[in-house]
N, C-alpha and C positions, 0 to 999 in steps of 0.2 A: 601366586609365585612363591616357591619354597625359599625359606631363608637360607643363608650360608650354612649354619649348623645342620639344618635339615638335609642339605646336600653333601654333608660330610666335609665342609670347608670351614675356614675361620679367617678372621682378620690377622694380619701379622702382629706380632708382639712389638713393643716399643724397641726392644733390642734388635729385632729383625729389620724394622724400618731404619734404624740408625745404621746398621751394618750395610744395608743396600744404599743408603744415602751418602755414605762416606767414600763410595767408589768414584774414581775419575773415569774419563773415557777409556783409559787403557789399563788401569790398575784397580785391584780389589780395594786397596787402601790408598786413596788419592790425597790424603790429608797433607802429604809433603809435596804434592804436585803444585807448582806455581799457578798453572791455569785453574785448577780446582779452587785454590785459595782466592784467586782473583774473582772467580764467579761468585763465591760465597760472600766475599766482602762487597762486591758491587750490589748484590741483592740487599744486603743490610743497609748499605749507604743510600740506596734508592728511597728507602722509607715508605714504600708502598705507593709511589707515584705512578708506576706503570701498572697496567691491569695484569691480573694473574694470567699465566700462560695457558694455552689450550691443552687439554689433556691429550697425551699421546704425541704431542709435537715437541720439537726441540731435539737437541743432541742427546742420544742415549749414552748412559754410562756403561761401565764394564758388564753389568748385569742386564743391559738393555732396558733399564728403567729411564724414563724421560721425566723431566721437570722435577728432579729431587730437591732442587732449590727453587724458590719462587712460588711455591705452593704452601698452603697452610694445612697441615695434617692434624686432625683431631680424632682420637680414638677414645670412645667412652669405655672406661675400664670395666663397666658392668657387662660389656659384651664378652669378656673373657670368663665370666662367671656362668654357672649353671642357671637356666631360666628361672628356677624358683628363688634364686638369690638376688635377682635383679630388682625386686620391688623395694 
């Protein structure tokens, strides 16, 4: 199976993830939206007691992204480098 770079694709940058994640259900920037703040604060207050949400489920945000909170995202910075630099 071809890798993302071999298909002409890439992972989002951290800034792109953050931009997509700050959207509420109705606004590009939901950081002043009371429901958005409540969702974020509830996730942090939970302390990992609930299982992670199922991918593709949940209420989509402005960009149609689901589960922007309640998931742990990790991007290996080496993936942004050229293959020869990853070693």
